[in-house]
C-alpha positions in Angstrom: 0.0 0.0 0.0 1.3 3.4 -1.0 2.6 5.7 1.8 0.2 8.7 2.2 1.0 12.3 3.3 -0.8 15.6 3.7 2.1 17.2 1.9 5.1 16.0 -0.1 7.8 18.5 -1.2 10.2 17.6 -3.9 13.5 19.2 -3.0 15.2 19.7 0.4 16.7 23.1 -0.2 15.9 26.2 1.8 12.4 26.5 0.4 11.7 22.8 0.8 13.0 22.1 4.2 11.7 25.4 5.8 8.3 24.8 4.2 8.3 21.3 5.5 9.1 22.3 9.0 6.3 25.0 9.0 3.8 22.5 7.6 4.8 19.9 10.3 4.4 22.7 13.0 0.8 23.2 11.6 0.0 19.5 12.1 0.5 18.1 8.7 2.1 14.7 7.9 5.0 15.7 5.6 7.5 13.9 3.4 10.4 15.5 1.5 11.8 13.9 -1.6 15.5 14.6 -2.0 18.0 12.6 -4.1 21.0 13.6 -2.1 21.8 11.7 1.1 22.4 15.1 2.8 19.6 17.6 3.2 19.8 21.3 2.5 19.8 21.3 -1.3 22.2 23.3 -3.5 22.4 26.1 -1.0 23.8 24.1 1.9 25.8 21.6 0.0 27.4 23.3 -3.0 26.1 26.9 -3.0 25.5 29.6 -0.4 27.1 28.0 2.6 30.4 26.6 1.2 31.0 29.8 -0.8 30.5 32.0 2.3 32.8 29.8 4.3 35.5 30.2 1.6 34.8 33.9 1.4 35.5 34.3 5.1 38.6 32.2 5.0 40.1 33.9 2.0 39.3 37.3 3.4 41.2 36.4 6.6 44.1 35.3 4.5 44.1 38.6 2.6 43.9 40.5 5.9 46.9 38.6 7.2 49.0 39.3 4.0 47.9 42.9 3.4 46.5 44.5 6.6 48.2 43.1 9.7 51.3 45.3 9.5 49.4 48.6 9.8 47.9 47.2 13.0 51.3 46.5 14.5 51.1 42.8 13.9 54.1 41.2 12.4 53.3 37.7 11.0 54.6 35.2 8.5 51.7 33.8 6.6 51.4 30.6 4.5 48.3 29.3 2.8 47.1 25.8 3.7 44.4 25.2 1.1 43.5 21.6 2.2 42.9 22.9 5.8 40.7 25.7 4.4 38.7 23.3 2.3 38.4 21.0 5.3 36.9 23.8 7.4 34.5 24.6 4.5 33.4 21.0 4.4 32.9 20.9 8.2 30.6 23.9 8.0 28.5 22.2 5.4 28.4 19.0 7.3 27.3 20.7 10.5 24.5 22.6 8.9 23.2 19.6 6.8 23.2 17.5 10.0 21.2 20.3 11.6 18.5 20.1 9.0 18.4 16.3 9.5 17.9 16.9 13.2 15.0 19.3 12.5 13.4 16.7 10.3 13.6 14.1 13.0 12.3 16.6 15.6 9.3 17.5 13.5 8.7 13.9 12.3 9.3 14.8 8.7 10.2 11.8 6.4 13.2 12.1 4.1 12.2 10.2 1.0 15.6 9.7 -0.6 15.5 9.3 -4.4 14.3 11.0 -7.5 10.7 12.1 -7.5 8.4 12.1 -10.5 4.9 13.4 -10.4 2.5 10.9 -12.0 -0.8 12.7 -11.4 -2.3 15.1 -8.9 -1.8 13.5 -5.6 0.5 10.7 -6.8 4.2 10.6 -7.3 6.9 8.0 -7.6 10.2 8.1 -5.7 12.6 5.8 -7.6 9.6 3.7 -8.7 7.9 3.6 -5.3 4.4 5.1 -5.3 3.7 7.9 -2.8 0.4 9.7 -2.3 -0.1 13.2 -1.1 -3.0 15.7 -0.8 -0.6 18.4 -2.0 2.7 18.2 -3.9 5.2 21.0 -4.0 7.9 21.5 -6.6 10.9 23.0 -4.7 13.8 21.6 -6.8 15.9 24.7 -7.0 18.1 25.7 -9.9 21.3 24.7 -11.8 24.1 26.6 -13.5 23.0 28.0 -16.9 25.1 26.4 -19.6 26.9 28.6 -22.2 26.8 27.6 -25.8 30.3 26.7 -27.1 31.7 26.1 -23.6 31.5 22.6 -22.1 31.8 22.3 -18.3 34.0 19.4 -17.2 34.4 20.5 -13.6 38.2 20.1 -14.1 39.5 23.0 -16.3 36.1 24.5 -17.1 34.0 24.6 -13.9 30.7 25.7 -12.7 30.2 27.2 -9.2 30.2 23.7 -7.8 33.6 22.9 -9.3 35.0 26.3 -8.2 34.4 25.3 -4.6 36.5 22.1 -4.9 39.7 23.2 -6.6 42.7 21.3 -5.3 45.2 24.1 -5.8 45.1 27.9 -6.4 45.3 28.5 -10.2 47.8 31.0 -11.4 45.2 32.4 -13.7 41.4 32.2 -13.8 38.8 33.6 -16.1 35.3 34.1 -14.8 32.5 34.3 -17.4 29.8 36.4 -15.9 30.0 39.4 -13.7 27.0 38.6 -11.5 26.9 37.8 -7.8 28.2 34.2 -8.0 31.1 35.0 -10.4 32.3 38.0 -8.4 32.1 36.1 -5.1 34.1 33.1 -6.3 36.4 35.2 -8.4 37.2 37.2 -5.2 37.9 34.0 -3.3 40.6 32.8 -5.7 41.9 36.3 -6.3 42.6 36.7 -2.6 44.4 33.4 -2.5 46.7 34.4 -5.3 45.1 33.8 -8.7 45.1 36.5 -11.4 41.4 36.8 -12.2 39.8 38.2 -15.3 36.1 38.6 -15.5 34.4 38.5 -18.9 30.9 40.0 -19.1 28.6 40.2 -22.1 27.0 43.5 -20.9 28.8 46.8 -20.5 28.5 46.7 -16.7 28.9 44.4 -13.8 26.0 43.1 -11.6 23.1 43.7 -13.9 20.0 44.9 -11.9 22.1 46.6 -9.2 21.8 50.3 -8.6 24.1 51.9 -11.3 26.0 54.2 -9.0 26.8 51.3 -6.6 27.8 49.0 -9.5 30.3 51.6 -10.8 31.9 52.0 -7.4 31.9 48.3 -6.8 33.8 47.7 -10.0 36.4 50.3 -9.1 37.0 48.6 -5.7 37.3 45.2 -7.2 39.8 46.5 -9.8 41.9 47.9 -7.0 41.9 44.4 -5.5 43.4 43.1 -8.7 40.4 41.8 -10.7 40.5 42.7 -14.4 37.2 43.2 -16.3 36.5 42.6 -20.0 33.0 44.1 -20.3 30.9 44.0 -23.5 32.6 40.8 -24.5 31.0 37.6 -25.7 32.6 34.1 -25.3 32.0 32.1 -28.4 34.2 29.0 -27.8 36.4 27.3 -25.3 39.1 24.6 -25.8 40.4 22.8 -22.7 44.0 21.5 -22.9 46.1 19.5 -20.6 47.2 22.6 -18.6 44.9 25.5 -19.5 41.8 26.6 -21.3 41.7 28.9 -24.4 38.6 31.1 -24.8 37.6 32.8 -28.0 35.9 36.1 -27.4 34.6 39.0 -29.5 32.8 42.3 -28.8 29.3 41.6 -27.7 27.9 44.3 -30.1 29.4 42.3 -33.0 27.1 39.4 -32.3 24.0 39.2 -34.5 20.4 39.1 -33.3 20.5 35.3 -33.2 23.6 35.3 -31.0 26.1 34.2 -33.6 29.1 35.9 -34.9 28.5 38.9 -37.2 30.3 39.1 -40.5 33.6 40.8 -40.0 33.6 40.4 -36.2 37.1 40.5 -34.8 37.8 37.6 -32.4 40.7 37.2 -29.9 41.8 34.5 -27.5 42.3 34.5 -23.8 43.9 31.7 -21.8 43.7 30.7 -18.2 44.4 27.7 -16.0 40.8 27.6 -14.9 37.6 29.0 -16.4 34.5 29.5 -14.3 31.2 29.7 -16.1 28.8 31.8 -14.0 26.4 33.4 -16.4 23.4 32.7 -14.2 21.1 29.9 -13.1 17.9 28.3 -14.4 15.2 26.2 -12.8 16.1 22.5 -12.3 13.0 20.6 -13.4 14.5 17.5 -15.0 12.6 14.2 -14.8 9.6 15.6 -12.8 7.0 14.7 -15.4 5.8 18.3 -15.8 5.3 18.1 -19.6 3.2 14.9 -19.3 1.0 16.6 -16.8 0.6 19.8 -18.9 2.1 22.0 -16.1 2.6 25.5 -17.6 6.0 27.2 -17.8 7.0 30.5 -19.1 9.5 31.2 -21.9 12.4 31.0 -19.6 11.3 27.7 -18.2 10.0 28.8 -14.9 6.8 27.1 -13.5 3.8 29.4 -13.7 1.8 29.7 -10.4 -1.1 31.7 -9.1 -1.1 34.0 -6.0 -1.2 30.8 -3.8 1.7 29.1 -5.6 -0.6 26.6 -7.3 0.2 25.6 -10.8 -2.5 25.2 -13.5 -2.9 21.6 -12.3 -4.9 21.6 -9.0 -3.0 20.1 -6.1 0.4 20.8 -7.5 2.4 23.8 -6.3 5.8 25.4 -6.9 8.1 27.7 -4.9 11.7 29.0 -4.9 14.0 29.0 -7.9 11.4 26.9 -9.8 9.2 30.0 -10.2 9.8 33.6 -11.3 11.5 36.1 -9.0 14.8 36.6 -7.3 16.7 33.3 -7.1 17.6 33.7 -3.5 17.4 31.2 -0.6 15.6 33.5 1.7 12.9 34.2 -0.9 12.4 30.5 -1.3 12.2 30.1 2.5 9.5 32.7 2.8 7.5 31.1 0.0 7.8 27.7 1.7 6.4 29.1 4.9 3.6 31.1 3.1 2.5 28.0 1.2 2.4 25.8 4.2 0.2 28.4 6.0 -2.0 28.7 3.0 -2.5 25.0 2.8 -3.4 25.1 6.5 -6.1 27.7 5.9 -4.1 30.6 7.1 -3.1 33.8 5.3 0.4 33.1 4.1 2.0 36.1 2.4 5.4 37.2 0.9 6.2 40.9 0.4 8.3 40.8 -2.7 9.0 44.6 -2.4 11.4 43.9 0.6 13.5 41.0 -0.6 17.1 42.0 0.1 20.0 41.0 -2.1 23.6 40.7 -1.0 27.0 40.2 -2.6 29.3 38.7 0.0 32.6 40.1 -1.4 34.7 42.8 0.4 33.2 45.2 0.6 29.8 43.7 0.8 27.0 45.1 -1.4 23.4 45.0 -0.2 20.2 46.3 -1.6 16.4 46.3 -1.1 13.6 47.8 -3.1 14.0 50.0 -6.2 17.1 51.3 -7.8 17.4 54.9 -9.1 17.2 53.6 -12.7 14.0 51.8 -11.9 12.4 54.8 -10.3 13.4 57.0 -13.2 12.0 54.5 -15.7 8.7 54.4 -13.8 8.5 58.1 -13.6 8.4 58.1 -9.8 9.6 61.3 -8.1 12.0 60.5 -5.4 14.6 62.0 -3.0 18.0 60.5 -2.5 20.2 60.6 0.6 23.8 59.3 0.7 26.5 59.0 3.3 30.1 57.8 2.9 31.9 55.4 5.1 34.9 57.8 5.1 32.9 59.9 7.5 31.7 57.0 9.8 33.6 56.7 13.1 33.6 52.9 13.3 34.7 52.5 9.7 37.6 54.8 10.3 38.5 52.9 13.5 38.4 49.6 11.7 40.2 51.0 8.5 37.2 49.9 6.4 36.3 53.2 4.9 35.3 52.0 1.4 31.7 52.6 0.2 28.5 54.4 1.1 24.9 54.0 2.1 22.1 55.4 0.0 18.4 55.8 0.8 15.7 56.5 -1.8 12.4 57.9 -0.6 9.2 59.0 -2.3 9.4 62.8 -2.9 5.9 63.4 -1.5 5.3 60.9 1.2 8.9 60.2 2.3 8.2 56.4 2.3 11.4 54.5 1.7 11.4 53.0 -1.8 14.9 51.5 -1.9 18.2 51.3 -0.2 21.7 50.4 -1.5 24.8 49.9 0.6 28.4 49.1 -0.4 30.8 48.7 2.5 31.8 46.5 5.4 28.8 44.7 7.1 26.4 45.9 4.3 24.7 42.6 4.4 23.8 43.1 8.1 23.0 46.8 7.9 20.4 46.4 5.0 18.0 44.7 7.4 17.4 47.9 9.3 15.9 49.3 6.1 14.1 46.1 5.3 12.3 46.3 8.6 11.3 49.9 8.1 10.1 49.2 4.6 8.1 46.2 5.8 5.9 48.5 7.8 5.7 51.2 5.1 8.0 53.5 7.0 9.6 56.8 5.9 13.1 58.0 5.8 12.3 60.2 8.7 11.3 57.1 10.8 14.7 55.6 10.1 16.5 58.9 10.8 14.8 59.3 14.2 15.6 55.7 15.3 18.4 55.2 17.8 21.6 53.9 16.3 24.4 53.2 18.8 27.7 55.1 18.4 30.1 54.2 17.0 28.6 51.6 14.6 28.6 51.1 10.9 24.8 51.3 11.1 25.0 55.0 11.8 25.9 55.4 8.1 22.4 54.1 7.2 20.8 56.6 9.7 22.9 59.4 8.2 21.8 58.5 4.7 18.2 58.7 5.9 18.9 62.1 7.4 20.5 63.1 4.1 17.2 62.5 2.3 16.1 65.7 4.1 19.5 67.4 3.8 20.3 66.9 7.5 23.3 64.5 7.4 26.2 65.1 9.8 29.8 64.3 9.7 30.5 61.9 12.6 
């Protein structure tokens, strides 16, 4: 007899496991299908968590080799990459075991294997039939392939392979100047690689506030990263010791993406090439086409306001559906869906989803950019404050960057915030909280911020919206 559940979630990443826990808290019998032996999905196993562990380790190495002397610390520093990788793996192991503990605590079944939806209410896990009142697709995403470039995870790697390199390459080319490429490029640059970033567009971090992106690029260039913007990679050839890329000006490509007549091509070579042009939903083998589940042109599953697909009883969340491909966005959708299925009013405010680049300095944002506000014809006020005038930043010798608040010109309601600087990823949440309750720049400006802290820069930016910033 087939096992029966109130809810079965396919995928044990942040959206899946957080949604499962919430559903179990609400009294549902829950099963989670995951082909990995370890829970946590891409994020915990080969994504967010290992990359952040390496980012911290590599930043400590850079501090030791570049910053200790000015603090009066004399040290001889040597890189032990195997130990750094072991620490990273230990972090992953601890967190995946933590999720397994939570599954046990909440009596959630880990149905290990590949799940295929056979019909509403019925799915198979490696051939074994499972029944569920509701089925949720939470299978996450995978690295988007680049035509002409074959990833072998040896010389040409995805983000997964870039987390497992056995030695520091002398040279690395990163294809794609988005969050993932810049984070992993920073890791290996700090450890000694000469990193070149090739980007199809004429700017880095598409979608980021333009002023912040320009400042961000200058900072990364000072750290040694080289940028080839407006460049298209058309081919890659992996040899025994390196990879040769063929590139041309992006504007020389025709509308179909091929090479235009007379386009001038050149070659670049590196020990390792990282392909990081973005991610796409991972939906392989789920049986969606046979069920007639609708997807958009980019392959994302289409859902209604309650995350239900066009097939009743089948839902989707996280990277499988449109929206920011971020772990915390998936988590909130998992919680909201569990509450909706329990008859509650689950809700996600997509206007306050923060985004963070965990380089040094960090870059964090929430809400609208200046470009978006201008395109929409929305009148706004801007307040900006530099870290060069922040007491804590000066004490810590981390003066790079600024905080910027964008507020409605009439109502003063905060529409967006953008921070580049140390601890930006933590500071952005003060603005997220104010925005969540429809707060104004004046509300943020009149809130206590302890002195001296980095967070004072956010308050000063809010004060600057009304022309009241102070040098501190």
